[in-house]
C-alpha positions in Angstrom: -8.5 22.1 -40.1 -6.8 19.6 -37.3 -5.4 23.0 -35.5 -9.3 24.2 -35.1 -10.2 22.8 -31.4 -6.6 23.4 -30.5 -7.2 27.5 -31.7 -10.7 27.7 -30.1 -9.1 26.5 -26.7 -6.7 28.9 -26.9 -8.6 32.2 -27.6 -11.8 31.4 -26.9 -13.4 32.1 -23.3 -14.2 28.3 -22.0 -18.0 28.4 -21.4 -18.7 24.7 -23.7 -17.5 22.1 -23.4 -16.7 20.6 -27.5 -16.0 17.0 -28.3 -13.0 16.5 -30.3 -13.9 17.2 -33.6 -15.0 19.8 -36.6 -18.1 20.6 -38.2 -17.2 21.7 -41.8 -20.8 21.3 -43.3 -24.2 19.8 -43.8 -27.2 18.7 -45.5 -30.5 17.7 -44.7 -29.8 15.4 -41.6 -26.4 15.0 -42.0 -23.6 17.2 -41.1 -19.8 16.3 -41.8 -16.3 17.0 -39.7 -12.7 17.8 -40.8 -12.1 14.5 -41.2 -14.9 13.4 -43.5 -16.8 11.8 -41.1 -21.2 12.1 -40.9 -23.3 12.9 -37.9 -27.0 12.2 -38.0 -27.9 15.1 -36.2 -30.6 15.3 -33.9 -30.0 18.3 -32.0 -30.5 20.5 -34.9 -28.2 23.7 -33.0 -30.5 23.2 -29.9 -34.0 23.4 -31.8 -32.8 25.4 -34.2 -31.9 24.7 -37.6 -35.7 23.0 -38.4 -34.9 22.8 -42.2 -32.4 21.0 -41.7 -29.1 22.0 -43.2 -28.1 23.9 -46.3 -32.4 24.3 -47.5 -31.9 24.9 -51.1 -35.2 27.9 -50.5 -33.4 29.5 -47.4 -29.7 29.1 -48.9 -30.9 31.4 -52.0 -33.2 33.9 -50.1 -30.8 34.7 -47.6 -27.8 34.9 -50.7 -29.9 37.4 -52.8 -30.9 39.8 -49.4 -27.1 39.9 -48.3 -26.5 40.9 -51.8 -28.9 43.3 -52.2 -29.5 45.3 -48.7 -27.7 43.9 -45.6 -28.1 45.7 -42.5 -29.4 50.0 -42.2 -30.9 49.6 -38.7 -33.9 50.2 -37.4 -33.6 54.2 -38.3 -34.8 53.4 -41.8 -38.3 50.8 -42.5 -37.2 47.6 -45.0 -39.4 45.1 -46.6 -38.1 41.8 -44.8 -38.5 43.2 -41.3 -42.2 44.9 -42.6 -43.4 41.2 -43.9 -42.2 38.8 -41.2 -43.8 41.0 -39.3 -47.6 41.0 -40.7 -46.8 37.4 -40.7 -46.3 36.9 -36.8 -49.3 39.0 -36.2 -51.4 37.5 -38.7 -50.2 34.1 -38.0 -50.4 34.4 -34.0 -52.4 35.8 -31.0 -50.5 39.2 -31.3 -51.1 42.5 -32.8 -48.0 44.2 -32.4 -43.9 41.9 -32.5 -40.6 43.6 -31.1 -37.6 42.3 -33.1 -34.1 41.5 -31.3 -31.0 39.2 -32.1 -31.7 35.6 -29.4 -34.5 34.6 -27.6 -32.5 35.8 -24.3 -32.9 39.3 -25.6 -36.5 38.7 -26.1 -36.9 37.7 -22.6 -35.6 41.2 -21.5 -37.8 42.8 -23.7 -40.8 41.3 -22.7 -39.8 41.7 -18.9 -39.4 45.5 -19.2 -42.7 45.9 -21.4 -44.2 44.2 -18.6 -42.4 46.2 -16.0 -43.8 49.8 -18.1 -47.5 48.1 -18.5 -47.9 47.7 -14.7 -46.0 51.2 -13.7 -48.4 52.8 -17.0 -51.6 51.3 -16.0 -51.0 50.2 -12.3 -48.5 52.4 -10.6 -44.7 52.0 -9.2 -43.8 49.5 -7.1 -46.2 46.0 -8.9 -42.5 44.9 -10.5 -42.6 41.4 -9.2 -42.1 38.3 -12.1 -42.9 34.7 -11.1 -41.5 32.5 -13.3 -41.1 28.2 -12.5 -39.1 25.9 -11.1 -37.3 23.8 -14.3 -37.7 27.0 -16.8 -35.0 28.0 -18.5 -35.3 31.5 -20.3 -31.5 32.9 -20.8 -28.4 33.5 -19.6 -28.4 37.7 -18.9 -28.9 39.6 -16.1 -32.8 39.4 -16.4 -33.3 36.1 -17.7 -31.1 34.5 -15.5 -33.1 35.7 -12.5 -36.0 33.8 -13.7 -34.0 30.9 -14.8 -34.6 28.4 -11.6 -30.8 26.5 -11.4 -28.3 27.8 -8.8 -25.4 26.7 -10.7 -26.2 29.4 -13.0 -27.3 32.5 -10.7 -24.9 31.2 -7.7 -21.6 33.2 -9.8 -23.4 36.0 -10.8 -25.8 37.7 -7.9 -27.0 39.5 -7.1 -29.5 38.9 -10.4 -32.6 41.6 -11.0 -34.6 42.3 -8.2 -38.6 41.5 -7.9 -38.3 37.5 -9.0 -39.6 34.9 -7.4 -40.4 31.2 -8.1 -42.9 28.2 -7.8 -42.7 24.5 -8.4 -43.5 23.9 -12.1 -47.4 22.3 -12.4 -48.4 23.1 -8.5 -51.5 25.2 -9.1 -51.4 26.2 -5.7 -48.0 27.5 -4.9 -48.5 29.1 -8.2 -51.6 31.2 -7.2 -49.6 31.8 -3.2 -47.0 33.0 -5.3 -48.4 35.5 -8.2 -50.1 38.6 -6.3 -51.1 41.9 -6.7 -47.5 43.0 -7.2 -46.7 40.8 -9.4 -46.5 42.4 -13.0 -45.6 39.2 -15.0 -45.3 35.5 -15.1 -43.2 33.8 -17.3 -43.6 30.2 -18.3 -42.7 27.7 -20.8 -45.3 25.3 -22.6 -42.7 22.7 -22.8 -40.1 23.7 -20.3 -36.8 22.6 -22.6 -33.7 22.5 -20.7 -35.3 21.4 -18.0 -35.9 18.1 -19.1 -38.1 18.8 -21.7 -41.3 19.0 -19.3 -45.3 20.0 -20.6 -47.0 21.5 -18.3 -50.5 20.9 -17.5 -53.7 22.7 -18.9 -55.5 22.8 -15.7 -51.9 24.3 -14.7 -51.9 26.8 -17.6 -55.6 27.5 -16.9 -54.5 28.5 -13.6 -51.9 30.8 -13.7 -53.8 32.7 -16.8 -56.7 32.8 -14.1 -54.7 34.2 -11.6 -52.7 36.9 -14.0 -56.6 38.0 -14.6 -57.5 38.5 -11.3 -54.2 40.6 -10.3 -54.1 42.3 -13.7 -50.4 40.9 -14.1 -49.3 40.2 -17.8 -49.0 35.9 -18.8 -45.8 35.6 -20.9 -45.2 32.2 -23.0 -41.3 31.5 -23.6 -42.0 29.7 -26.8 -37.8 30.0 -28.1 -37.6 26.6 -27.6 -41.3 24.8 -28.2 -42.8 27.2 -30.5 -42.1 27.7 -34.6 -43.7 24.0 -35.1 -41.3 21.9 -32.6 -44.5 20.3 -31.0 -46.6 19.7 -34.2 -48.6 23.1 -33.9 -47.0 27.0 -35.0 -47.2 27.9 -31.5 -47.4 24.7 -28.4 -49.8 27.1 -26.4 -52.2 25.9 -29.3 -52.3 22.1 -27.6 -54.0 24.3 -24.7 -55.8 26.8 -25.7 -54.6 29.4 -23.4 -54.0 32.3 -24.1 -50.8 34.4 -23.4 -50.6 38.3 -23.7 -47.0 37.8 -24.4 -44.4 35.4 -26.1 -41.0 34.7 -26.6 -39.6 32.8 -30.6 -36.2 32.4 -31.6 -34.4 29.6 -32.0 -35.6 28.1 -35.3 -37.3 31.7 -36.3 -34.1 32.5 -38.3 -33.1 28.7 -39.5 -29.5 29.6 -37.8 -29.7 33.4 -38.3 -29.7 35.0 -35.2 -33.4 36.5 -34.1 -36.0 37.2 -32.0 -39.2 38.0 -31.4 -41.7 39.6 -28.2 -45.1 39.5 -29.5 -47.4 40.9 -27.4 -50.9 42.3 -27.4 -51.9 46.1 -28.7 -52.6 46.6 -25.1 -49.2 46.2 -23.6 -48.0 47.6 -27.6 -49.7 50.6 -26.5 -47.9 51.5 -23.3 -44.3 51.5 -25.8 -42.7 54.5 -27.4 -40.4 56.2 -28.9 -37.0 55.6 -27.5 -38.8 52.8 -24.7 -36.3 49.8 -26.2 -34.0 49.3 -29.2 -31.4 47.0 -30.7 -28.5 48.0 -33.4 -29.2 44.8 -35.3 -32.8 43.6 -34.5 -34.7 42.7 -37.6 -32.0 42.8 -40.4 -33.2 42.4 -43.5 -30.7 39.4 -43.6 -32.2 37.3 -40.8 -36.0 39.0 -41.9 -35.8 37.5 -45.2 -34.4 33.6 -43.6 -37.3 34.0 -41.3 -39.8 34.6 -43.8 -38.6 31.2 -45.5 -38.8 29.6 -42.6 -41.6 31.0 -41.2 -43.7 30.1 -44.7 -42.4 27.0 -44.4 -42.9 25.7 -40.9 -46.9 27.1 -40.7 -48.0 24.6 -43.9 -50.4 22.4 -42.5 -48.5 19.5 -43.8 -44.9 20.0 -42.4 -46.7 20.1 -39.2 -48.4 16.8 -39.3 -45.2 15.5 -40.5 -43.4 16.4 -37.0 -46.5 15.3 -35.5 -46.1 12.0 -37.3 -42.6 11.5 -36.9 -42.3 12.3 -33.0 -45.4 9.9 -32.5 -43.2 7.2 -34.3 -40.0 8.6 -32.0 -42.5 8.3 -29.0 -43.8 5.0 -30.1 -40.5 3.4 -30.8 -38.5 4.8 -28.0 -41.4 3.0 -25.5 -40.3 -0.6 -27.4 -36.6 -0.1 -26.7 -36.3 -2.6 -24.3 -33.5 -0.7 -21.7 -33.9 -1.0 -17.8 -32.5 2.7 -17.6 -35.2 4.3 -19.6 -37.6 5.8 -16.8 -40.1 7.5 -19.0 -40.2 8.9 -22.7 -42.1 12.8 -22.9 -42.6 15.3 -24.8 -45.0 16.7 -28.1 -43.8 16.9 -31.6 -40.2 16.2 -31.9 -39.8 18.0 -28.8 -38.9 14.4 -27.0 -36.8 14.0 -23.7 -36.0 10.8 -22.5 -35.4 10.4 -19.1 -33.4 8.1 -17.6 -31.8 6.0 -14.0 -28.3 7.3 -15.5 -26.4 10.3 -16.3 -26.8 10.3 -19.5 -23.5 11.9 -20.6 -22.2 9.0 -21.8 -24.5 8.2 -24.4 -24.0 11.2 -25.8 -20.3 10.6 -25.9 -20.8 7.6 -27.6 -22.7 8.7 -30.2 -20.4 10.9 -31.4 -18.4 7.2 -32.3 -21.5 6.0 -33.6 -22.2 8.8 -36.1 -25.4 10.9 -34.0 -25.0 14.6 -32.5 -27.1 14.1 -29.5 -28.2 16.4 -26.5 -28.6 16.1 -22.9 -31.4 18.3 -20.7 -30.2 18.1 -17.6 -28.1 15.0 -16.2 -30.1 12.4 -16.6 -32.6 13.3 -19.5 -31.3 12.4 -23.6 -33.1 15.3 -25.3 -34.3 15.0 -29.2 -34.4 17.7 -31.0 -34.4 17.3 -35.1 -34.8 18.8 -38.1 -38.1 18.6 -38.6 -37.6 17.1 -42.5 -37.0 13.9 -40.3 -37.7 10.8 -42.0 -38.8 7.0 -41.2 -35.4 5.7 -42.3 -33.3 8.3 -40.4 -35.7 7.0 -37.1 -34.3 3.6 -37.7 -30.9 4.9 -37.8 -30.9 6.4 -34.5 -32.9 3.5 -33.0 -30.1 0.9 -34.5 -27.7 3.4 -33.3 -29.0 3.9 -29.7 -29.4 0.5 -28.8 -26.1 -0.5 -29.4 -25.2 2.5 -28.0 -27.0 1.8 -24.7 -25.5 -2.1 -25.2 -22.1 -1.3 -25.4 -23.3 0.4 -21.8 
């Protein structure tokens, strides 16, 4: 096990900087490395492991499915795909779903659907796509064009044409950039990678109205903030603003790769056989896992627990007497601690104290724990965080 980091560095492209230990197992809120060291997980695989690690029901469902039928492609009907699609439709605004393998793929599908919808309904030329500063929609060429990060975009230009940005939560700027040539507007109700920035209600209402005015589709990216993360199943429920499409991934698969683009019938009806596709999407194993996660995460008791634990974490963070903390923001178990310093040393110190932590940009500590977090875990985290801040 000791050679795993070196073996990885020798053979895997260096697109990630990793700490010098190897994780080998997990149970609940705890992951363990090859040396037996335990870490309280406040990352959840970047908002993925909603039910924690090695959840018995999820493990049993995946084991049963992979031993029964693992893959047949989208050329054939399977029960897990049909059952998951039905549940997603029943629990959201959507009339239909498109399955992909990741959040970025779900965004790419939404871009294609928006372009096809605009061409079908309005004719050629209506191809503009709008997103906002602080956004993160993915790293593939289309989704990257909608991700307002110079350092992510610069090495890979030219990107998809027709993309433009407006400042997040700026109504006047949004109304200026959304116009007759716009086919879609992408927005995260709560930005994740951009620093845990919640959208204002009047901003989302104005964007919805502007899209309606010009026949553009409103797309909510809930890849990180959806699936119960904010204390409601979907973040848009906090606002009462309904999109035309929504992208979902991360927590949905409980650790297995799956992405979904949820759409209204108006969008679905412009797509035909052969317009889009994926060999691996909606495989029986990933869908069976997602069925379990969605069933559990949509339960009112679990959503109430997420809200309660999020409120507790926010309260405890507000009480933390540190001059470095500028703001604590977020909803549910999607929390950002904005600081007057680079948070990288905090994340690195966390390893020494048995914590897995994450940043959202250079100055925001991002907390995305599994939904099974308990008050004892909050106590452990706060004690360790206070020690780390004192040491630094």
